[in-house]
RODO-2510 file (C-alpha; in nm, 4 decimals, decimal comma):
residues 403
     n   res          X          Y          Z
     1     m   -12,2789    -0,7416    -8,9869
     2     n   -12,5251    -0,5027    -9,1541
     3     h   -12,5434    -0,7106    -9,4753
     4     r   -12,6333    -1,0465    -9,3232
     5     p   -13,0084    -0,9809    -9,2795
     6     q   -13,0296    -0,8770    -9,6457
     7     r   -12,8413    -1,1823    -9,7690
     8     l   -13,0330    -1,4383    -9,5641
     9     p   -13,3378    -1,4734    -9,7978
    10     r   -13,1158    -1,5284   -10,1023
    11     c   -12,8391    -1,7358    -9,9504
    12     h   -13,0573    -1,9634    -9,7325
    13     p   -13,4068    -1,9930    -9,8891
    14     r   -13,4699    -2,3300    -9,7284
    15     a   -13,3988    -2,1846    -9,3838
    16     v   -13,6359    -1,8984    -9,4518
    17     d   -13,9103    -2,1394    -9,5613
    18     l   -13,8636    -2,3448    -9,2423
    19     i   -13,8914    -2,0332    -9,0259
    20     v   -14,2054    -1,9156    -9,2079
    21     a   -14,3671    -2,2606    -9,1844
    22     a   -14,2872    -2,2881    -8,8141
    23     a   -14,4231    -1,9400    -8,7423
    24     l   -14,7494    -2,0081    -8,9265
    25     f   -14,7881    -2,3436    -8,7539
    26     a   -14,7415    -2,1720    -8,4180
    27     c   -15,0117    -1,9195    -8,5114
    28     s   -15,2563    -2,2030    -8,5771
    29     f   -15,2819    -2,2798    -8,2043
    30     p   -15,4487    -1,9516    -8,1037
    31     g   -15,6370    -1,9455    -8,4347
    32     s   -15,8008    -2,2811    -8,3706
    33     v   -15,9403    -2,1727    -8,0330
    34     m   -16,0655    -1,8289    -8,1437
    35     t   -16,4429    -1,7801    -8,1091
    36     l   -16,6918    -1,4992    -8,1302
    37     p   -16,7588    -1,3039    -7,8088
    38     g   -17,0092    -1,4789    -7,5852
    39     r   -16,9911    -1,8120    -7,7698
    40     d   -16,8267    -2,1411    -7,6811
    41     l   -16,5804    -2,3321    -7,8972
    42     e   -16,7835    -2,5488    -8,1327
    43     a   -16,4931    -2,7617    -8,2620
    44     p   -16,1917    -2,9071    -8,0779
    45     w   -15,8649    -2,7255    -8,1291
    46     w   -15,6446    -3,0160    -8,2469
    47     p   -15,8049    -3,0837    -8,5923
    48     g   -15,7439    -2,7219    -8,6913
    49     v   -15,3847    -2,7403    -8,5723
    50     l   -15,3309    -3,0665    -8,7635
    51     v   -15,4679    -2,9245    -9,0896
    52     a   -15,2655    -2,6044    -9,0409
    53     g   -14,9548    -2,8196    -8,9905
    54     v   -15,0101    -2,9903    -9,3263
    55     a   -15,0578    -2,6496    -9,4973
    56     s   -14,7471    -2,5108    -9,3284
    57     l   -14,5442    -2,8155    -9,4336
    58     a   -14,6536    -2,7613    -9,7962
    59     l   -14,4863    -2,4188    -9,7931
    60     l   -14,1461    -2,5893    -9,8070
    61     w   -14,2147    -2,6469   -10,1799
    62     r   -14,3622    -2,3033   -10,2550
    63     r   -14,0559    -2,1901   -10,4548
    64     t   -14,0315    -2,4962   -10,6799
    65     l   -14,4016    -2,5926   -10,7020
    66     p   -14,5974    -2,2722   -10,6424
    67     r   -14,9204    -2,3845   -10,8130
    68     a   -14,9292    -2,7198   -10,6287
    69     t   -14,8598    -2,5390   -10,3016
    70     v   -15,1584    -2,3087   -10,3604
    71     v   -15,3810    -2,6093   -10,4298
    72     v   -15,2706    -2,7918   -10,1127
    73     t   -15,3027    -2,4880    -9,8861
    74     l   -15,6413    -2,4033   -10,0424
    75     c   -15,7692    -2,7550    -9,9650
    76     c   -15,6478    -2,7179    -9,6082
    77     a   -15,8201    -2,3797    -9,5769
    78     m   -16,1443    -2,5305    -9,7079
    79     a   -16,1111    -2,8099    -9,4505
    80     v   -16,0662    -2,5530    -9,1740
    81     a   -16,3797    -2,3696    -9,2936
    82     a   -16,5784    -2,6961    -9,3034
    83     l   -16,4710    -2,7822    -8,9493
    84     g   -16,6287    -2,4616    -8,8230
    85     y   -16,3237    -2,2475    -8,7426
    86     i   -16,3290    -1,8712    -8,7992
    87     l   -16,1355    -1,7892    -9,1162
    88     t   -15,8795    -1,5470    -8,9760
    89     v   -15,5253    -1,4787    -9,0883
    90     l   -15,4044    -1,7154    -8,8161
    91     v   -15,5550    -2,0225    -8,9821
    92     i   -15,5353    -1,9322    -9,3535
    93     g   -15,1868    -1,7810    -9,3300
    94     p   -15,0255    -2,0659    -9,5328
    95     l   -15,2682    -2,0009    -9,8200
    96     m   -15,1822    -1,6292    -9,8116
    97     v   -14,8086    -1,7020    -9,8318
    98     a   -14,8646    -1,9473   -10,1167
    99     l   -15,0697    -1,6906   -10,3131
   100     y   -14,8018    -1,4243   -10,2564
   101     t   -14,5312    -1,6575   -10,3858
   102     l   -14,7372    -1,7463   -10,6926
   103     a   -14,8147    -1,3805   -10,7727
   104     r   -14,4510    -1,2822   -10,7347
   105     g   -14,3167    -1,5579   -10,9587
   106     s   -14,5827    -1,5852   -11,2313
   107     d   -14,7809    -1,3594   -11,4611
   108     r   -15,0756    -1,1523   -11,3483
   109     t   -15,3355    -1,3688   -11,5234
   110     t   -15,2260    -1,6856   -11,3469
   111     a   -15,2152    -1,5197   -11,0052
   112     n   -15,5575    -1,3602   -11,0478
   113     l   -15,7084    -1,6849   -11,1754
   114     f   -15,5871    -1,8865   -10,8754
   115     t   -15,6994    -1,6117   -10,6371
   116     v   -16,0513    -1,5871   -10,7830
   117     f   -16,1005    -1,9634   -10,7782
   118     g   -15,9582    -1,9819   -10,4260
   119     i   -16,1964    -1,7147   -10,2990
   120     a   -16,4929    -1,8818   -10,4706
   121     l   -16,4139    -2,2272   -10,3307
   122     l   -16,3360    -2,1012    -9,9820
   123     l   -16,6511    -1,8891    -9,9613
   124     g   -16,8601    -2,1694   -10,1056
   125     t   -16,7305    -2,4105    -9,8433
   126     a   -16,7893    -2,1628    -9,5612
   127     l   -17,1440    -2,0898    -9,6774
   128     v   -17,2487    -2,4494    -9,7511
   129     v   -17,0904    -2,6612    -9,4770
   130     g   -16,9686    -2,3957    -9,2349
   131     p   -17,1393    -2,3192    -8,9031
   132     d   -17,4658    -2,1278    -8,9291
   133     t   -17,3971    -1,9311    -8,6125
   134     e   -17,1163    -1,7289    -8,7729
   135     p   -17,2317    -1,3908    -8,9140
   136     l   -17,2566    -1,3794    -9,2942
   137     v   -17,0526    -1,0620    -9,3194
   138     l   -16,7655    -1,2233    -9,1316
   139     k   -16,7755    -1,5236    -9,3641
   140     l   -16,7610    -1,3094    -9,6782
   141     v   -16,5509    -1,0012    -9,6042
   142     g   -16,2669    -1,1617    -9,4115
   143     p   -16,1601    -1,4341    -9,6573
   144     v   -16,1915    -1,2009    -9,9591
   145     f   -15,9696    -0,9373    -9,8022
   146     w   -15,7089    -1,1811    -9,6691
   147     l   -15,6715    -1,3551   -10,0080
   148     l   -15,6671    -1,0418   -10,2245
   149     l   -15,3996    -0,8795   -10,0086
   150     p   -15,1112    -1,1251   -10,0754
   151     t   -15,1936    -1,1421   -10,4461
   152     s   -15,1746    -0,7637   -10,4729
   153     l   -14,8503    -0,7483   -10,2754
   154     g   -14,6931    -1,0273   -10,4818
   155     t   -14,7898    -0,8619   -10,8126
   156     t   -14,6540    -0,5264   -10,6943
   157     t   -14,3282    -0,6858   -10,5850
   158     r   -14,2905    -0,8631   -10,9202
   159     l   -14,3560    -0,5447   -11,1189
   160     r   -14,1105    -0,3481   -10,9076
   161     a   -13,8439    -0,6149   -10,9531
   162     a   -13,9067    -0,6146   -11,3297
   163     y   -13,8763    -0,2359   -11,3372
   164     l   -13,5485    -0,2405   -11,1435
   165     e   -13,4157    -0,5129   -11,3725
   166     a   -13,5071    -0,3042   -11,6774
   167     v   -13,3310    -0,0022   -11,5264
   168     r   -13,0194    -0,2089   -11,4608
   169     a   -13,0323    -0,3507   -11,8139
   170     r   -13,0574    -0,0031   -11,9637
   171     a   -12,7697     0,1159   -11,7472
   172     d   -12,5564    -0,1805   -11,8538
   173     h   -12,6440    -0,1195   -12,2189
   174     a   -12,5586     0,2490   -12,1890
   175     e   -12,2271     0,1616   -12,0259
   176     r   -12,1430    -0,0853   -12,3035
   177     t   -12,2379     0,1532   -12,5838
   178     r   -12,0872     0,4671   -12,4317
   179     e   -11,7434     0,4083   -12,5802
   180     k   -11,8916     0,3118   -12,9167
   181     e   -12,1050     0,6264   -12,9238
   182     a   -11,8038     0,8386   -12,8342
   183     r   -11,6039     0,6886   -13,1219
   184     h   -11,8980     0,7488   -13,3560
   185     r   -11,9188     1,1140   -13,2571
   186     v   -11,5452     1,1593   -13,3022
   187     t   -11,5715     1,0097   -13,6512
   188     e   -11,8590     1,2402   -13,7428
   189     e   -11,6668     1,5413   -13,6150
   190     r   -11,3626     1,4427   -13,8189
   191     m   -11,5743     1,4123   -14,1315
   192     r   -11,7307     1,7529   -14,0724
   193     i   -11,3929     1,9164   -14,0204
   194     a   -11,2575     1,7416   -14,3303
   195     r   -11,5477     1,8724   -14,5398
   196     d   -11,5020     2,2282   -14,4154
   197     l   -11,1285     2,2325   -14,4748
   198     h   -11,1634     2,0650   -14,8142
   199     d   -11,4166     2,3222   -14,9328
   200     v   -11,2086     2,6167   -14,8165
   201     v   -10,8646     2,4966   -14,9260
   202     a   -10,9567     2,3287   -15,2541
   203     h   -11,1404     2,6336   -15,3929
   204     h   -10,8629     2,8815   -15,3317
   205     l   -10,5789     2,6470   -15,4237
   206     v   -10,7371     2,5688   -15,7607
   207     l   -10,7786     2,9380   -15,8360
   208     a   -10,4271     3,0152   -15,7192
   209     n   -10,2860     2,7327   -15,9306
   210     l   -10,4630     2,8553   -16,2428
   211     q   -10,3585     3,2158   -16,1823
   212     a    -9,9962     3,1147   -16,1235
   213     g    -9,9943     2,9151   -16,4468
   214     t   -10,1366     3,2123   -16,6344
   215     v    -9,8715     3,4434   -16,4894
   216     v    -9,5954     3,2077   -16,6066
   217     r    -9,7393     3,1915   -16,9606
   218     l    -9,7875     3,5679   -16,9955
   219     m    -9,4722     3,6825   -16,8177
   220     h    -9,2717     3,7384   -17,1385
   221     t    -9,5410     3,8099   -17,3957
   222     r    -9,7823     4,0236   -17,1943
   223     p    -9,6070     4,1432   -16,8796
   224     e    -9,8777     4,3998   -16,7882
   225     e   -10,1474     4,1298   -16,7902
   226     a    -9,9188     3,8954   -16,5953
   227     e    -9,8604     4,1646   -16,3342
   228     r   -10,2334     4,2219   -16,2968
   229     i   -10,3030     3,8499   -16,2513
   230     a   -10,0148     3,8251   -16,0049
   231     g   -10,1851     4,0942   -15,7965
   232     e   -10,5079     3,8966   -15,8090
   233     l   -10,3110     3,5884   -15,7065
   234     a   -10,2001     3,7683   -15,3911
   235     g   -10,5611     3,8566   -15,3200
   236     t   -10,6671     3,4944   -15,3741
   237     t   -10,4097     3,3608   -15,1282
   238     l   -10,4987     3,6307   -14,8748
   239     s   -10,8660     3,5409   -14,9094
   240     a   -10,7769     3,1731   -14,8596
   241     v   -10,5895     3,2510   -14,5392
   242     r   -10,8724     3,4699   -14,4113
   243     e   -11,1437     3,2139   -14,4841
   244     l   -10,9336     2,9292   -14,3470
   245     k   -10,8870     3,1240   -14,0248
   246     a   -11,2613     3,1856   -14,0035
   247     t   -11,3355     2,8164   -14,0606
   248     v   -11,0856     2,7033   -13,7987
   249     g   -11,2321     2,9623   -13,5636
   250     l   -11,5737     2,8021   -13,6000
   251     l   -11,4233     2,4674   -13,4953
   252     r   -11,2766     2,6071   -13,1731
   253     h   -11,4379     2,5703   -12,8335
   254     a   -11,6534     2,8511   -12,7091
   255     d   -11,4071     2,9375   -12,4302
   256     d   -11,1143     2,9968   -12,6701
   257     s   -10,9929     3,3541   -12,6782
   258     e   -10,9736     3,3732   -13,0575
   259     t   -11,2955     3,4161   -13,2503
   260     p   -11,3734     3,3858   -13,6188
   261     s   -11,2756     3,6923   -13,8218
   262     g   -11,6192     3,7191   -13,9801
   263     p   -11,9592     3,5552   -14,0183
   264     a   -11,9972     3,2223   -14,1940
   265     p   -12,0479     3,2620   -14,5714
   266     g   -12,3878     3,2143   -14,7309
   267     l   -12,5884     3,2886   -15,0425
   268     a   -12,5563     3,6597   -14,9682
   269     q   -12,1911     3,6270   -15,0747
   270     l   -12,2774     3,4370   -15,3934
   271     a   -12,1922     3,7326   -15,6177
   272     e   -11,8443     3,7645   -15,4637
   273     l   -11,7951     3,3888   -15,5033
   274     a   -11,8879     3,4054   -15,8719
   275     a   -11,6528     3,6982   -15,9264
   276     s   -11,3637     3,5101   -15,7637
   277     f   -11,3599     3,2619   -16,0557
   278     e   -11,3085     3,5290   -16,3222
   279     p   -10,9261     3,5401   -16,2803
   280     a   -10,9270     3,1629   -16,3481
   281     g   -11,1060     3,2207   -16,6781
   282     l   -11,4509     3,1058   -16,5684
   283     s   -11,7470     3,3357   -16,6202
   284     v   -12,0275     3,2546   -16,3751
   285     t   -12,3859     3,3710   -16,4275
   286     v   -12,6265     3,3749   -16,1335
   287     n   -13,0010     3,3629   -16,2030
   288     t   -13,2822     3,3669   -15,9475
   289     e   -13,6343     3,2351   -15,9985
   290     g   -13,9160     3,3005   -15,7539
   291     r   -13,9289     3,5187   -15,4458
   292     p   -13,6116     3,4787   -15,2353
   293     r   -13,6797     3,3275   -14,8957
   294     p   -13,4425     3,2766   -14,6004
   295     l   -13,2709     2,9511   -14,5112
   296     s   -13,1489     2,8381   -14,1749
   297     a   -12,7888     2,9251   -14,0905
   298     g   -12,6720     2,5682   -14,1515
   299     a   -12,8589     2,5342   -14,4821
   300     d   -12,7290     2,8736   -14,5971
   301     l   -12,3693     2,7682   -14,5364
   302     t   -12,4400     2,4311   -14,7019
   303     a   -12,5775     2,6020   -15,0131
   304     y   -12,2710     2,8249   -15,0369
   305     r   -12,0252     2,5386   -14,9964
   306     i   -12,2046     2,3214   -15,2542
   307     v   -12,1979     2,6017   -15,5133
   308     q   -11,8334     2,6698   -15,4300
   309     e   -11,7334     2,3047   -15,4710
   310     a   -11,9379     2,2607   -15,7904
   311     l   -11,7788     2,5691   -15,9532
   312     t   -11,4346     2,4516   -15,8412
   313     n   -11,4979     2,1187   -16,0166
   314     v   -11,6042     2,3059   -16,3300
   315     t   -11,2795     2,5030   -16,3203
   316     k   -11,0674     2,1893   -16,2789
   317     h   -11,2430     1,9434   -16,5084
   318     a   -11,4999     2,0928   -16,7439
   319     g   -11,2693     2,2710   -16,9840
   320     t   -11,5223     2,5474   -17,0477
   321     g   -11,5205     2,9193   -16,9832
   322     s   -11,8766     2,9606   -16,8587
   323     a   -12,1077     2,8211   -16,5927
   324     e   -12,4516     2,9037   -16,4619
   325     v   -12,5879     2,9038   -16,1084
   326     r   -12,9680     2,8954   -16,0945
   327     l   -13,1595     2,9502   -15,7699
   328     s   -13,5249     2,8403   -15,7837
   329     y   -13,7411     2,9253   -15,4802
   330     a   -14,0524     2,7117   -15,4358
   331     h   -14,3052     2,6892   -15,1532
   332     d   -14,0792     2,5142   -14,9005
   333     r   -13,7676     2,4242   -15,1014
   334     l   -13,4770     2,5977   -15,2656
   335     s   -13,3362     2,4247   -15,5728
   336     i   -12,9804     2,5146   -15,6693
   337     a   -12,8465     2,4036   -16,0084
   338     v   -12,4843     2,4557   -16,1108
   339     t   -12,4423     2,3881   -16,4843
   340     d   -12,1534     2,4016   -16,7303
   341     h   -12,1896     2,3851   -17,1069
   342     g   -11,9504     2,1300   -17,2416
   343     g   -11,5942     2,0161   -17,2121
   344     t   -11,4393     1,6820   -17,1401
   345     t   -11,4442     1,4823   -16,8231
   346     v   -11,1410     1,3165   -16,6690
   347     p   -11,1644     1,0141   -16,4374
   348     s   -11,1393     1,2331   -16,1276
   349     s   -11,4179     1,4595   -16,2411
   350     p   -11,7510     1,4834   -16,0671
   351     a   -11,9034     1,2612   -16,3285
   352     s   -11,7687     0,9610   -16,1533
   353     g   -11,9348     1,0637   -15,8312
   354     s   -11,6542     0,9048   -15,6296
   355     g   -11,4356     1,2082   -15,5548
   356     y   -11,4153     1,3562   -15,2073
   357     g   -11,5741     1,6769   -15,3325
   358     m   -11,8832     1,4979   -15,4617
   359     i   -11,9062     1,2882   -15,1435
   360     g   -11,8775     1,6030   -14,9326
   361     m   -12,1528     1,7788   -15,1285
   362     r   -12,3903     1,4869   -15,0823
   363     e   -12,3153     1,4644   -14,7108
   364     r   -12,3687     1,8367   -14,6669
   365     a   -12,7037     1,8253   -14,8454
   366     l   -12,8234     1,5304   -14,6348
   367     s   -12,7100     1,6924   -14,3101
   368     a   -12,9177     2,0021   -14,3927
   369     g   -13,2297     1,7970   -14,4657
   370     g   -13,1939     1,8134   -14,8441
   371     r   -13,0731     1,5993   -15,1311
   372     l   -12,8287     1,6241   -15,4193
   373     r   -12,7929     1,4686   -15,7605
   374     a   -12,5250     1,5149   -16,0257
   375     g   -12,4662     1,3891   -16,3778
   376     h   -12,4111     1,4651   -16,7443
   377     r   -12,6666     1,6706   -16,9336
   378     p   -12,8148     1,5286   -17,2582
   379     e   -12,7250     1,8476   -17,4423
   380     g   -12,3689     1,8390   -17,3094
   381     g   -12,1909     1,9490   -16,9994
   382     f   -12,2414     1,8562   -16,6379
   383     e   -12,4988     1,9606   -16,3780
   384     v   -12,5158     1,9506   -15,9982
   385     v   -12,8624     2,0006   -15,8487
   386     t   -12,9406     2,0219   -15,4786
   387     e   -13,2644     2,0888   -15,2907
   388     l   -13,2624     2,2431   -14,9443
   389     p   -13,5526     2,3240   -14,7061
   390     l   -13,6575     2,6862   -14,6627
   391     l   -13,7615     2,8497   -14,3373
   392     s   -14,1397     2,8569   -14,3026
   393     p   -14,2663     3,2145   -14,2535
   394     d   -14,4913     3,1123   -13,9627
   395     r   -14,2206     2,9207   -13,7767
   396     t   -13,9115     3,0119   -13,5860
   397     p   -13,5745     2,8671   -13,6903
   398     t   -13,5858     2,6316   -13,3945
   399     q   -13,9274     2,4996   -13,4958
   400     n   -13,8069     2,4445   -13,8498
   401     a   -13,5076     2,2513   -13,7235
   402     l   -13,7321     2,0327   -13,5114
   403     a   -13,9686     1,9754   -13,8038
***
């Protein structure tokens, strides 16, 4: 029962138009006999009612032919003004409804154009052929107000309907893309976890594999050296477990009871990282150029992981016993170059640029706002160079992240 009044305009537009036309035609009877106080009726009532009936009948086509309806009702209003009737809302009501319909269903320019021309023609008719006894203010102010009002209401209604339609469209689009966005975020999270686990596990497993192979080779010929390397192997595996636990701890939710065993690694631990490759037979030299400047927490971890992965690739593929890590601090960038000095390259080496390690390094650099390039050096060997943004001294970490 409560929904029927709301459905009537949409479900029965023809019935609504008939009711509106009948109501306006009924209003024409008192409008055609209205006079100024103290003055007699100068025109008979029936011509005004007849013209108002024609204008009201034209409203039946206001939805399909809004412009033609405005023209017909405007002509009828001009006829009423020429006959000497007072231009009140009772006699120009059909023109007001026609202008409202046009403003609601068309653009603003069209509605304003019809309204301006309608006001000009109606006022011109009232001033030229209308009765001289009617006050000038009444001739001018009334018609202007009554014709501007429906145009303004129709334009406001159209804009509000367009706004609501845009809101519904955005809501529908958000509903359709919600599942897609959720899948995209899950994929990104999987890739991030895969990069973290790859960096942690690959580094320590490569070192452990090399140390175990060395222990096997030296077990009979140099047992003291084999025993020493075996002790370092235990330390390598313990370090792998500890760092793996810390990495997994970072991936937990904040409400989990377990917390990471230590802070995330960064360039401050670069010396320890370089020393961890010595049992595998790789001597790493770290050189710094420029005044050291801080990085954001994410960029610091990214720099550490890139150096770790690059040195791991040198250990696996380069076939050389030395590598160099060079840190170059500029105005707003840190350049990190990891270089080895010779050796051969196998198909799975970083030279191909298609391994998961190389892909992970590039993704890490991009996620931190930097870039990475890798390739063979003309003088021999392989080089991985990455550039990462530095924290500006006059900005907070949050401002740098937003920048």
